[in-house]
GUKE-365067 format. One record per residue (C-alpha): residue in three letters; residue number from 0; x, y, z. Coordinates in steps of 0.001 Angstrom, whole numbers, plus 500000, padded with zeros to 6 digits. Example, Ala and Ser with C-alpha at 12.3 -4.5 7.8 and 13.67 -1.06 7.14 Angstrom:
% GUKE-365067
<residuo ALA, num 0, px 512300, py 495500, pz 507800>
<residuo SER, num 1, px 513670, py 498940, pz 507140>
END
This chain:
% GUKE-365067
<residuo MET, num 0, px 583661, py 681885, pz 931355>
<residuo HIS, num 1, px 583457, py 680564, pz 935238>
<residuo ALA, num 2, px 586641, py 678805, pz 934662>
<residuo ASP, num 3, px 589394, py 677897, pz 932102>
<residuo VAL, num 4, px 588880, py 673853, pz 933284>
<residuo LEU, num 5, px 585696, py 672029, pz 934450>
<residuo ILE, num 6, px 586565, py 669045, pz 935951>
<residuo VAL, num 7, px 583686, py 666094, pz 936701>
<residuo GLY, num 8, px 584679, py 664475, pz 939561>
<residuo ALA, num 9, px 587029, py 665023, pz 942696>
<residuo GLY, num 10, px 588352, py 661499, pz 942913>
<residuo PRO, num 11, px 592503, py 661791, pz 943216>
<residuo ALA, num 12, px 592983, py 661550, pz 939798>
<residuo GLY, num 13, px 590475, py 664700, pz 939394>
<residuo LEU, num 14, px 591730, py 666865, pz 942564>
<residuo SER, num 15, px 595179, py 665894, pz 940988>
<residuo LEU, num 16, px 594294, py 667387, pz 937483>
<residuo ALA, num 17, px 593223, py 670238, pz 939228>
<residuo ILE, num 18, px 596055, py 671035, pz 941033>
<residuo SER, num 19, px 598214, py 670295, pz 938273>
<residuo LEU, num 20, px 596684, py 672736, pz 936044>
<residuo ALA, num 21, px 596056, py 675561, pz 938617>
<residuo GLN, num 22, px 600032, py 675277, pz 939165>
<residuo ALA, num 23, px 600445, py 675630, pz 935350>
<residuo GLY, num 24, px 598410, py 679001, pz 935960>
<residuo LEU, num 25, px 594761, py 677878, pz 934875>
<residuo GLN, num 26, px 591701, py 678609, pz 936673>
<residuo VAL, num 27, px 589981, py 675191, pz 937476>
<residuo THR, num 28, px 586606, py 674423, pz 938480>
<residuo VAL, num 29, px 585789, py 670968, pz 939988>
<residuo ILE, num 30, px 582197, py 669408, pz 940301>
<residuo GLU, num 31, px 581592, py 666779, pz 942663>
<residuo GLN, num 32, px 578324, py 664787, pz 943650>
<residuo GLN, num 33, px 579631, py 663976, pz 947195>
<residuo SER, num 34, px 578998, py 666151, pz 950166>
<residuo LEU, num 35, px 582045, py 668755, pz 951556>
<residuo GLU, num 36, px 582588, py 666362, pz 954330>
<residuo ALA, num 37, px 582517, py 663007, pz 952457>
<residuo LEU, num 38, px 585748, py 664622, pz 950784>
<residuo GLN, num 39, px 586974, py 666422, pz 953873>
<residuo GLN, num 40, px 587004, py 663384, pz 955748>
<residuo PRO, num 41, px 586772, py 659970, pz 953160>
<residuo ARG, num 42, px 586123, py 656928, pz 955031>
<residuo PRO, num 43, px 588115, py 653622, pz 954652>
<residuo ASP, num 44, px 587185, py 651508, pz 951510>
<residuo GLY, num 45, px 589495, py 648515, pz 951877>
<residuo ARG, num 46, px 591373, py 649467, pz 948816>
<residuo GLU, num 47, px 594993, py 649585, pz 948819>
<residuo ILE, num 48, px 596489, py 651380, pz 946208>
<residuo ALA, num 49, px 599778, py 650508, pz 944524>
<residuo LEU, num 50, px 601988, py 653487, pz 943265>
<residuo THR, num 51, px 605119, py 653338, pz 941131>
<residuo HIS, num 52, px 607963, py 655465, pz 941667>
<residuo PRO, num 53, px 607201, py 657739, pz 938798>
<residuo SER, num 54, px 603622, py 658135, pz 940197>
<residuo VAL, num 55, px 605218, py 659017, pz 943754>
<residuo GLN, num 56, px 607014, py 661726, pz 941917>
<residuo THR, num 57, px 603851, py 663241, pz 940443>
<residuo LEU, num 58, px 602137, py 663235, pz 944155>
<residuo GLU, num 59, px 605542, py 664768, pz 945502>
<residuo ARG, num 60, px 605548, py 667642, pz 942965>
<residuo LEU, num 61, px 601622, py 668229, pz 943383>
<residuo GLY, num 62, px 602369, py 668261, pz 947064>
<residuo SER, num 63, px 599918, py 665612, pz 948121>
<residuo TRP, num 64, px 602271, py 663173, pz 948990>
<residuo GLN, num 65, px 604058, py 664964, pz 951713>
<residuo GLY, num 66, px 600543, py 664968, pz 953401>
<residuo LEU, num 67, px 600470, py 661378, pz 954049>
<residuo GLN, num 68, px 601282, py 659840, pz 957616>
<residuo THR, num 69, px 603965, py 657550, pz 957905>
<residuo HIS, num 70, px 601909, py 654784, pz 959200>
<residuo GLU, num 71, px 599952, py 655019, pz 955756>
<residuo VAL, num 72, px 602745, py 654377, pz 953343>
<residuo SER, num 73, px 604022, py 650879, pz 952999>
<residuo ARG, num 74, px 606800, py 649496, pz 950667>
<residuo ILE, num 75, px 606958, py 646333, pz 948272>
<residuo ARG, num 76, px 610206, py 645405, pz 948399>
<residuo GLU, num 77, px 609799, py 641809, pz 946242>
<residuo ALA, num 78, px 606448, py 640354, pz 944618>
<residuo GLN, num 79, px 605999, py 636832, pz 944694>
<residuo VAL, num 80, px 603661, py 634928, pz 942119>
<residuo HIS, num 81, px 602311, py 631536, pz 942854>
<residuo ASP, num 82, px 600507, py 628818, pz 940341>
<residuo GLY, num 83, px 597801, py 627299, pz 942291>
<residuo PRO, num 84, px 597952, py 627293, pz 946382>
<residuo VAL, num 85, px 601066, py 628965, pz 947863>
<residuo GLY, num 86, px 604034, py 626659, pz 948223>
<residuo GLN, num 87, px 602442, py 624027, pz 946265>
<residuo ARG, num 88, px 605070, py 624703, pz 942986>
<residuo PRO, num 89, px 607908, py 627030, pz 942659>
<residuo MET, num 90, px 607061, py 630611, pz 942638>
<residuo LEU, num 91, px 607998, py 633423, pz 940722>
<residuo ALA, num 92, px 609823, py 636126, pz 942413>
<residuo ILE, num 93, px 610401, py 639539, pz 941224>
<residuo GLU, num 94, px 612761, py 642365, pz 942841>
<residuo ALA, num 95, px 613745, py 645857, pz 941892>
<residuo THR, num 96, px 617687, py 644144, pz 940947>
<residuo GLY, num 97, px 619280, py 646528, pz 938665>
<residuo SER, num 98, px 616823, py 649159, pz 938795>
<residuo GLY, num 99, px 618972, py 651180, pz 941783>
<residuo LEU, num 100, px 615936, py 651477, pz 943516>
<residuo ALA, num 101, px 615168, py 649770, pz 947268>
<residuo GLN, num 102, px 611802, py 648734, pz 946479>
<residuo LEU, num 103, px 609498, py 647767, pz 943302>
<residuo GLY, num 104, px 606919, py 650192, pz 944518>
<residuo TYR, num 105, px 604285, py 651657, pz 947424>
<residuo ILE, num 106, px 601441, py 650629, pz 948854>
<residuo VAL, num 107, px 598660, py 653436, pz 949960>
<residuo PRO, num 108, px 595228, py 653339, pz 951355>
<residuo ASN, num 109, px 592497, py 655122, pz 948888>
<residuo HIS, num 110, px 591053, py 657002, pz 951649>
<residuo ALA, num 111, px 594226, py 658487, pz 952098>
<residuo LEU, num 112, px 595014, py 659300, pz 948648>
<residuo ARG, num 113, px 591824, py 660940, pz 948499>
<residuo ARG, num 114, px 592261, py 663137, pz 951989>
<residuo THR, num 115, px 595537, py 664325, pz 950680>
<residuo ALA, num 116, px 594414, py 665371, pz 947009>
<residuo TRP, num 117, px 591282, py 667216, pz 948871>
<residuo GLU, num 118, px 593737, py 669128, pz 951423>
<residuo VAL, num 119, px 596096, py 670113, pz 948757>
<residuo ALA, num 120, px 593473, py 671192, pz 946324>
<residuo SER, num 121, px 591509, py 672914, pz 948603>
<residuo ARG, num 122, px 594370, py 675307, pz 949494>
<residuo THR, num 123, px 595833, py 675796, pz 945908>
<residuo PRO, num 124, px 594957, py 679312, pz 944465>
<residuo GLY, num 125, px 592913, py 678861, pz 941192>
<residuo VAL, num 126, px 590693, py 676176, pz 942334>
<residuo GLN, num 127, px 587511, py 676008, pz 943140>
<residuo ILE, num 128, px 585518, py 672768, pz 944341>
<residuo VAL, num 129, px 581520, py 672663, pz 943999>
<residuo THR, num 130, px 580049, py 669893, pz 946273>
<residuo GLY, num 131, px 576799, py 668344, pz 946240>
<residuo ALA, num 132, px 576583, py 668769, pz 942476>
<residuo GLN, num 133, px 574843, py 666356, pz 940080>
<residuo VAL, num 134, px 575740, py 666788, pz 936734>
<residuo THR, num 135, px 572588, py 666578, pz 934320>
<residuo GLY, num 136, px 573794, py 667797, pz 930916>
<residuo VAL, num 137, px 576689, py 668935, pz 928779>
<residuo SER, num 138, px 576765, py 670476, pz 925752>
<residuo LEU, num 139, px 579560, py 671844, pz 923592>
<residuo HIS, num 140, px 580413, py 674749, pz 921632>
<residuo SER, num 141, px 582928, py 676358, pz 919157>
<residuo SER, num 142, px 584833, py 678121, pz 921971>
<residuo HIS, num 143, px 583875, py 676395, pz 924967>
<residuo GLY, num 144, px 581724, py 673589, pz 926881>
<residuo GLU, num 145, px 579037, py 674141, pz 929460>
<residuo VAL, num 146, px 577919, py 671724, pz 932373>
<residuo ARG, num 147, px 574256, py 671728, pz 933613>
<residuo HIS, num 148, px 574471, py 670464, pz 937135>
<residuo ALA, num 149, px 571596, py 670215, pz 940086>
<residuo ARG, num 150, px 572519, py 671177, pz 943874>
<residuo THR, num 151, px 571526, py 669283, pz 946964>
<residuo ASP, num 152, px 571253, py 671532, pz 950423>
<residuo GLN, num 153, px 572163, py 670726, pz 953659>
<residuo HIS, num 154, px 568424, py 669598, pz 953989>
<residuo GLY, num 155, px 568405, py 667118, pz 950906>
<residuo ARG, num 156, px 566356, py 669815, pz 948917>
<residuo ARG, num 157, px 567795, py 669339, pz 945231>
<residuo SER, num 158, px 567640, py 672576, pz 942386>
<residuo GLU, num 159, px 568844, py 673269, pz 939355>
<residuo ALA, num 160, px 572043, py 675518, pz 939342>
<residuo ALA, num 161, px 573396, py 678058, pz 936635>
<residuo PRO, num 162, px 575281, py 675986, pz 934115>
<residuo LEU, num 163, px 579024, py 676367, pz 934411>
<residuo LYS, num 164, px 581078, py 677524, pz 931533>
<residuo ALA, num 165, px 584567, py 676889, pz 930654>
<residuo ALA, num 166, px 587232, py 676340, pz 927817>
<residuo LEU, num 167, px 587660, py 672988, pz 928485>
<residuo VAL, num 168, px 585529, py 670278, pz 930525>
<residuo VAL, num 169, px 587228, py 667198, pz 931732>
<residuo ALA, num 170, px 585479, py 664035, pz 932807>
<residuo ALA, num 171, px 587059, py 662042, pz 935756>
<residuo ASP, num 172, px 584002, py 660572, pz 937506>
<residuo SER, num 173, px 584937, py 656671, pz 937400>
<residuo ARG, num 174, px 584879, py 654114, pz 935078>
<residuo PHE, num 175, px 581007, py 653580, pz 934617>
<residuo SER, num 176, px 581326, py 657637, pz 933698>
<residuo ALA, num 177, px 578019, py 659329, pz 933180>
<residuo MET, num 178, px 579842, py 662079, pz 931843>
<residuo ARG, num 179, px 581519, py 659866, pz 929119>
<residuo ARG, num 180, px 577988, py 658993, pz 928109>
<residuo MET, num 181, px 576804, py 662429, pz 927973>
<residuo LEU, num 182, px 579796, py 663549, pz 925635>
<residuo GLY, num 183, px 578566, py 660813, pz 923438>
<residuo VAL, num 184, px 582096, py 658386, pz 923994>
<residuo GLY, num 185, px 581595, py 654649, pz 924057>
<residuo ALA, num 186, px 583702, py 652088, pz 925897>
<residuo GLN, num 187, px 584820, py 648663, pz 925582>
<residuo MET, num 188, px 583719, py 647381, pz 928883>
<residuo THR, num 189, px 585314, py 643926, pz 930300>
<residuo ASP, num 190, px 582625, py 642319, pz 932686>
<residuo PHE, num 191, px 585038, py 639274, pz 934398>
<residuo GLY, num 192, px 581744, py 638223, pz 936001>
<residuo ARG, num 193, px 583744, py 637938, pz 939249>
<residuo THR, num 194, px 583876, py 640213, pz 942634>
<residuo VAL, num 195, px 586622, py 641218, pz 944694>
<residuo ILE, num 196, px 586785, py 641466, pz 948589>
<residuo VAL, num 197, px 589154, py 643511, pz 950034>
<residuo CYS, num 198, px 590022, py 643716, pz 953919>
<residuo ARG, num 199, px 592512, py 644101, pz 956403>
<residuo LEU, num 200, px 593638, py 641380, pz 958952>
<residuo SER, num 201, px 596077, py 640912, pz 961738>
<residuo HIS, num 202, px 599076, py 638403, pz 962006>
<residuo SER, num 203, px 601881, py 637232, pz 964257>
<residuo LEU, num 204, px 604318, py 636768, pz 961530>
<residuo ALA, num 205, px 606078, py 639400, pz 959694>
<residuo LEU, num 206, px 605422, py 639878, pz 956055>
<residuo GLN, num 207, px 608634, py 641392, pz 955445>
<residuo ASP, num 208, px 607499, py 643959, pz 952547>
<residuo VAL, num 209, px 606896, py 640903, pz 950170>
<residuo ALA, num 210, px 603338, py 640989, pz 948367>
<residuo HIS, num 211, px 601893, py 637940, pz 947073>
<residuo GLU, num 212, px 599925, py 636889, pz 944283>
<residuo CYS, num 213, px 598365, py 633360, pz 944384>
<residuo PHE, num 214, px 596191, py 632214, pz 941355>
<residuo GLY, num 215, px 594207, py 629572, pz 942829>
<residuo TYR, num 216, px 591942, py 627634, pz 940010>
<residuo GLU, num 217, px 588635, py 628860, pz 941978>
<residuo ARG, num 218, px 590029, py 632239, pz 942999>
<residuo THR, num 219, px 592935, py 634686, pz 943574>
<residuo LEU, num 220, px 594401, py 635731, pz 946718>
<residuo ALA, num 221, px 596419, py 638628, pz 947234>
<residuo ILE, num 222, px 598256, py 639485, pz 950598>
<residuo LEU, num 223, px 599741, py 643038, pz 950255>
<residuo PRO, num 224, px 601925, py 644773, pz 953219>
<residuo VAL, num 225, px 600897, py 647446, pz 955286>
<residuo GLN, num 226, px 602428, py 649048, pz 958110>
<residuo PRO, num 227, px 601348, py 648089, pz 961670>
<residuo ASP, num 228, px 598422, py 649049, pz 963666>
<residuo LEU, num 229, px 599475, py 652308, pz 964933>
<residuo ALA, num 230, px 597274, py 652146, pz 968047>
<residuo THR, num 231, px 598398, py 648386, pz 969008>
<residuo GLY, num 232, px 601559, py 647827, pz 966898>
<residuo GLU, num 233, px 599658, py 644126, pz 965372>
<residuo LEU, num 234, px 600930, py 643527, pz 962108>
<residuo LEU, num 235, px 598640, py 644003, pz 959351>
<residuo CYS, num 236, px 598231, py 642787, pz 955802>
<residuo SER, num 237, px 595904, py 643575, pz 953221>
<residuo ALA, num 238, px 594041, py 640730, pz 951620>
<residuo VAL, num 239, px 592245, py 641027, pz 948429>
<residuo ILE, num 240, px 590563, py 637845, pz 947313>
<residuo THR, num 241, px 588926, py 637431, pz 943596>
<residuo THR, num 242, px 586158, py 634986, pz 942986>
<residuo ASP, num 243, px 582680, py 634406, pz 941314>
<residuo SER, num 244, px 579886, py 636324, pz 942542>
<residuo ALA, num 245, px 578323, py 633310, pz 944514>
<residuo ASP, num 246, px 581358, py 632284, pz 946200>
<residuo ALA, num 247, px 581703, py 636199, pz 947359>
<residuo GLN, num 248, px 578528, py 636500, pz 948676>
<residuo GLN, num 249, px 579510, py 633176, pz 950917>
<residuo LEU, num 250, px 582798, py 634732, pz 951856>
<residuo LEU, num 251, px 581145, py 637748, pz 953010>
<residuo GLU, num 252, px 578380, py 635912, pz 955230>
<residuo LEU, num 253, px 580869, py 634317, pz 957171>
<residuo ALA, num 254, px 581472, py 635244, pz 960700>
<residuo PRO, num 255, px 584550, py 637440, pz 961212>
<residuo GLU, num 256, px 586380, py 634800, pz 963121>
<residuo GLU, num 257, px 585437, py 632318, pz 960286>
<residuo PHE, num 258, px 586619, py 634566, pz 957341>
<residuo ALA, num 259, px 590055, py 634887, pz 958940>
<residuo ALA, num 260, px 590600, py 631281, pz 959533>
<residuo HIS, num 261, px 589663, py 630804, pz 955699>
<residuo VAL, num 262, px 592118, py 633636, pz 954536>
<residuo GLU, num 263, px 594840, py 632024, pz 957003>
<residuo ARG, num 264, px 594362, py 628336, pz 955416>
<residuo GLU, num 265, px 594250, py 629694, pz 951711>
<residuo PHE, num 266, px 597841, py 631186, pz 952551>
<residuo ARG, num 267, px 599160, py 628062, pz 954260>
<residuo GLY, num 268, px 599444, py 629767, pz 957649>
<residuo ARG, num 269, px 602606, py 631583, pz 956683>
<residuo LEU, num 270, px 601678, py 634563, pz 958739>
<residuo GLY, num 271, px 600532, py 632702, pz 961664>
<residuo PRO, num 272, px 596982, py 633497, pz 963316>
<residuo MET, num 273, px 594987, py 635920, pz 961500>
<residuo ALA, num 274, px 592042, py 637990, pz 962428>
<residuo LEU, num 275, px 589885, py 640626, pz 960830>
<residuo VAL, num 276, px 590371, py 643980, pz 961290>
<residuo GLY, num 277, px 587523, py 646344, pz 960185>
<residuo GLU, num 278, px 585109, py 645775, pz 957421>
<residuo ARG, num 279, px 584935, py 643844, pz 954426>
<residuo HIS, num 280, px 584321, py 645654, pz 951182>
<residuo SER, num 281, px 583654, py 643949, pz 947721>
<residuo TYR, num 282, px 583416, py 645493, pz 944191>
<residuo PRO, num 283, px 582268, py 644091, pz 940807>
<residuo LEU, num 284, px 585217, py 643639, pz 938729>
<residuo VAL, num 285, px 584635, py 645349, pz 935168>
<residuo ALA, num 286, px 587330, py 647018, pz 933210>
<residuo THR, num 287, px 586718, py 649799, pz 930650>
<residuo TYR, num 288, px 588318, py 651463, pz 927909>
<residuo ALA, num 289, px 586876, py 654461, pz 926294>
<residuo HIS, num 290, px 587002, py 654597, pz 922226>
<residuo ARG, num 291, px 588289, py 658083, pz 922525>
<residuo PHE, num 292, px 590116, py 659987, pz 925250>
<residuo SER, num 293, px 589167, py 663541, pz 923646>
<residuo GLY, num 294, px 587809, py 665791, pz 921422>
<residuo ALA, num 295, px 587082, py 669614, pz 920952>
<residuo ARG, num 296, px 586893, py 671160, pz 924171>
<residuo TRP, num 297, px 586677, py 667933, pz 925965>
<residuo ALA, num 298, px 588925, py 665159, pz 927339>
<residuo LEU, num 299, px 588756, py 661942, pz 929577>
<residuo LEU, num 300, px 590783, py 661107, pz 932868>
<residuo GLY, num 301, px 591657, py 658346, pz 934977>
<residuo ASP, num 302, px 589113, py 655602, pz 935114>
<residuo ALA, num 303, px 586694, py 657591, pz 932726>
<residuo ALA, num 304, px 589424, py 656893, pz 930048>
<residuo VAL, num 305, px 590518, py 653760, pz 931567>
<residuo GLY, num 306, px 589518, py 651730, pz 934168>
<residuo MET, num 307, px 591679, py 648773, pz 934967>
<residuo HIS, num 308, px 591522, py 645045, pz 936692>
<residuo PRO, num 309, px 593354, py 645331, pz 939779>
<residuo VAL, num 310, px 596111, py 642522, pz 939400>
<residuo THR, num 311, px 598800, py 644213, pz 938098>
<residuo ALA, num 312, px 597868, py 647467, pz 940097>
<residuo HIS, num 313, px 598178, py 650528, pz 937540>
<residuo GLY, num 314, px 594671, py 651928, pz 937876>
<residuo PHE, num 315, px 595481, py 654771, pz 939433>
<residuo ASN, num 316, px 599117, py 654754, pz 938036>
<residuo LEU, num 317, px 597347, py 655334, pz 934524>
<residuo GLY, num 318, px 595443, py 658355, pz 936090>
<residuo LEU, num 319, px 598250, py 660037, pz 937350>
<residuo SER, num 320, px 600341, py 659785, pz 934190>
<residuo GLY, num 321, px 597330, py 661227, pz 932490>
<residuo VAL, num 322, px 597461, py 663978, pz 934706>
<residuo GLU, num 323, px 601269, py 664730, pz 933729>
<residuo ARG, num 324, px 600193, py 664011, pz 929786>
<residuo LEU, num 325, px 597272, py 666486, pz 929605>
<residuo THR, num 326, px 599005, py 669042, pz 931939>
<residuo ALA, num 327, px 601909, py 668892, pz 929512>
<residuo ALA, num 328, px 599695, py 669230, pz 926293>
<residuo VAL, num 329, px 597940, py 671923, pz 927470>
<residuo GLN, num 330, px 600879, py 674095, pz 928710>
<residuo ALA, num 331, px 603005, py 673561, pz 925730>
<residuo ALA, num 332, px 599797, py 674737, pz 923385>
<residuo ARG, num 333, px 599370, py 677878, pz 925741>
<residuo GLN, num 334, px 602982, py 678806, pz 925667>
<residuo ALA, num 335, px 603187, py 678468, pz 921937>
<residuo GLY, num 336, px 600133, py 680669, pz 921839>
<residuo GLN, num 337, px 597585, py 678200, pz 920323>
<residuo ASP, num 338, px 593768, py 677307, pz 921403>
<residuo TRP, num 339, px 594995, py 675009, pz 924058>
<residuo SER, num 340, px 591348, py 672992, pz 923984>
<residuo SER, num 341, px 591390, py 672604, pz 920793>
<residuo ALA, num 342, px 590805, py 669146, pz 919269>
<residuo PRO, num 343, px 594348, py 669110, pz 917607>
<residuo VAL, num 344, px 596254, py 670023, pz 920964>
<residuo LEU, num 345, px 593793, py 667325, pz 923253>
<residuo GLU, num 346, px 594915, py 664943, pz 920422>
<residuo ARG, num 347, px 598132, py 664848, pz 921226>
<residuo TYR, num 348, px 597251, py 663929, pz 924971>
<residuo ALA, num 349, px 594866, py 661551, pz 923729>
<residuo ARG, num 350, px 597293, py 659719, pz 921444>
<residuo ASP, num 351, px 600046, py 659650, pz 923774>
<residuo HIS, num 352, px 598073, py 658360, pz 926995>
<residuo HIS, num 353, px 596902, py 655695, pz 924194>
<residuo ARG, num 354, px 600169, py 654269, pz 923363>
<residuo HIS, num 355, px 601089, py 654393, pz 927195>
<residuo ALA, num 356, px 597670, py 652460, pz 928465>
<residuo LEU, num 357, px 596486, py 650233, pz 925869>
<residuo PRO, num 358, px 599762, py 647377, pz 926087>
<residuo ILE, num 359, px 599325, py 647702, pz 929738>
<residuo PHE, num 360, px 595281, py 647029, pz 929548>
<residuo ALA, num 361, px 595316, py 644686, pz 926882>
<residuo GLY, num 362, px 598632, py 642882, pz 928731>
<residuo THR, num 363, px 596204, py 642847, pz 931812>
<residuo ASN, num 364, px 593186, py 641206, pz 930438>
<residuo ALA, num 365, px 595086, py 638800, pz 928931>
<residuo VAL, num 366, px 596667, py 637788, pz 932319>
<residuo VAL, num 367, px 593545, py 637667, pz 933925>
<residuo LYS, num 368, px 591662, py 635409, pz 931344>
<residuo LEU, num 369, px 594463, py 633050, pz 931598>
<residuo TYR, num 370, px 594954, py 632978, pz 935450>
<residuo THR, num 371, px 591005, py 632461, pz 935713>
<residuo ASP, num 372, px 590940, py 629708, pz 933428>
<residuo ALA, num 373, px 590668, py 626293, pz 935115>
<residuo ARG, num 374, px 590590, py 624334, pz 932027>
<residuo PRO, num 375, px 593400, py 621904, pz 931693>
<residuo LEU, num 376, px 595317, py 623481, pz 928832>
<residuo PRO, num 377, px 595231, py 626714, pz 930277>
<residuo ARG, num 378, px 596565, py 625238, pz 933716>
<residuo LEU, num 379, px 599354, py 623858, pz 931523>
<residuo ALA, num 380, px 600170, py 627198, pz 929799>
<residuo ARG, num 381, px 600264, py 629188, pz 933141>
<residuo GLN, num 382, px 602527, py 626984, pz 934812>
<residuo ALA, num 383, px 604729, py 627016, pz 931783>
<residuo VAL, num 384, px 604723, py 630691, pz 931822>
<residuo LEU, num 385, px 605873, py 630899, pz 935376>
<residuo GLN, num 386, px 608685, py 628794, pz 934901>
<residuo VAL, num 387, px 609970, py 630235, pz 931623>
<residuo SER, num 388, px 609762, py 633931, pz 933786>
<residuo ARG, num 389, px 611689, py 632074, pz 936625>
<residuo HIS, num 390, px 614760, py 631035, pz 934643>
<residuo LEU, num 391, px 614820, py 633964, pz 932330>
<residuo PRO, num 392, px 616510, py 637030, pz 934658>
<residuo PRO, num 393, px 615703, py 639697, pz 931651>
<residuo LEU, num 394, px 612263, py 638809, pz 931383>
<residuo LYS, num 395, px 611641, py 639071, pz 935304>
<residuo ALA, num 396, px 613627, py 642363, pz 934813>
<residuo ALA, num 397, px 611196, py 643417, pz 932381>
<residuo ILE, num 398, px 608043, py 642760, pz 934587>
<residuo ALA, num 399, px 609926, py 644733, pz 937711>
<residuo ALA, num 400, px 610520, py 647546, pz 935393>
<residuo GLN, num 401, px 606718, py 647367, pz 934123>
<residuo LEU, num 402, px 605781, py 647417, pz 938255>
<residuo THR, num 403, px 608443, py 649931, pz 939310>
<residuo GLY, num 404, px 607756, py 652524, pz 935967>
<residuo ARG, num 405, px 611093, py 652416, pz 934718>
<residuo SER, num 406, px 612454, py 651861, pz 931456>
<residuo PRO, num 407, px 613250, py 647991, pz 931225>
<residuo TRP, num 408, px 616395, py 648329, pz 929146>
<residuo PRO, num 409, px 618771, py 649180, pz 932453>
<residuo MET, num 410, px 617215, py 646334, pz 934544>
<residuo MET, num 411, px 617437, py 644065, pz 931434>
<residuo ARG, num 412, px 621261, py 644767, pz 930603>
<residuo ALA, num 413, px 621844, py 644178, pz 934315>
<residuo GLN, num 414, px 621061, py 640599, pz 933806>
<residuo LEU, num 415, px 622536, py 639855, pz 930593>
<residuo PRO, num 416, px 626200, py 638528, pz 929999>
<residuo GLY, num 417, px 629019, py 639816, pz 928365>
<residuo ALA, num 418, px 628476, py 640892, pz 924842>
<residuo LEU, num 419, px 624898, py 640748, pz 924765>
<residuo GLY, num 420, px 624620, py 642885, pz 927833>
<residuo LYS, num 421, px 627087, py 645474, pz 925885>
<residuo THR, num 422, px 625299, py 645487, pz 922810>
<residuo MET, num 423, px 621924, py 646310, pz 924285>
<residuo SER, num 424, px 623752, py 649029, pz 926348>
<residuo SER, num 425, px 625074, py 650539, pz 923133>
<residuo ASN, num 426, px 621769, py 650382, pz 921401>
<residuo GLY, num 427, px 620018, py 651900, pz 924594>
<residuo LYS, num 428, px 622280, py 655024, pz 924153>
<residuo CYS, num 429, px 621293, py 655239, pz 920534>
END
C-alpha cells in the first residue's frame, strides 16, 4: 500500500478530508490534476463561499480557518429576500435572532479557502500531495483500491506513472466527477439551463453586512457583503447574477462601465454609484446528486457526491459535513478493530450524509424552480410564500436555523408565545 487513503481532487473538500484523516492517524495521498503552483497560489475565480457556524468550527479544528486574513472574512448579519425588483414589494428579512449568534454566517472567497487548505495540508504529517496527475483508471479489489494515473512534467511531457494503492479511495474531484464515472456510479443531474455571473463591484453606500437575494422574473440578483478593498478602502460587494445563457452572454459582452451601471439599476441605486472591480466569471448551473455515496473500498465526497445550486449557499457546507461524517465513521471502526474501509462501515457515512443532504438538495431545487418560473400561477405562489413567511416568526426562525447550521428548535421556541413555546421546550428536551 502506498497510503491508507487515496483522495482524488485537491479542492477545499478533498484537502480538508486529507487533513482530518491524517489528524486521526491515517496516511493519506491526494492526487490532483493541477500544477503545484496553481495549488500554492490559486487565482481568484469570483466565487464567494457562504459558511455556516458548524463549517467554521470544522475549519478551526483542521487549522485552515486560522490561516485566513482579516480582509478575507466577511459576515452576514441579515439576509433579505425580495420578490421581483428590490423595493417593489415587502421583503422577507431573516436574522439570527434567538440563536445566541451575532450573525447568520460568514463569506470567504473560494480562492482563500483553497489557499489555506493547501497550506495546512502541505505541512500536515501523513499527507502527501501528487500534482500534475490525471487519473486514467481505477480498480477495486477485496482488500484495497488501485488508481492509475499519468503525470505531466514541467515541459508538458506526459507519461504513465506507477499505480497507487490504498485501503480506501475517495473521489472528491468535481460535480462532473470523472472518478465517479470510473467507479460506475451514476448521478441525478439537473441542468437549470442557466448561467451564473459572479464579480465584485465597488460602491459608495454601506451594505451593513446585509445579504440581498432579489428574485426577478427574468433573472436573479444576489448582492453579498464583503470586506472593503485592502489597498484603497473602497466599499465592495459581490454580485451574483443568474440568468439564461443568451442573456448572460450579452451581460458579459458589456463594457465594464455599462455592466456596473446595469447592476446599479437592477439594485435600484441602493448602494450609490457602482464600478466593476476585477474580472467577471461565469459558470453553468448544473446540480448533481450521486446515486450512491460509498461502497467497498470507495466513497464520494464534496461536489462528487452532491453538487448544489448556489442559491441556498450550502455547497461547501455539505462538503465539510461530509468530511466530519466520513472521518467519524472511519475513526470509530478503527477504534473498534473493524475493517474501516469495508462496505458496511462506509455505508454509515453514506446513510448519514444522505439524510442530511437530500432535504437540502430537494428543497433548494424546489426553491429554484418556483422562483425562476415566470408564469402567472408560480408568480402568485412565490409572492404568497414570502408574505406568509414574513408573518410567521417560527418559520423565519426555521429558515435562519438552516442558514446558520443550528437546530431550529431553540430559535423557533424563542418566537413562540407562552404555553406553546414551553411545550416545544419540554419536547425538545425529551
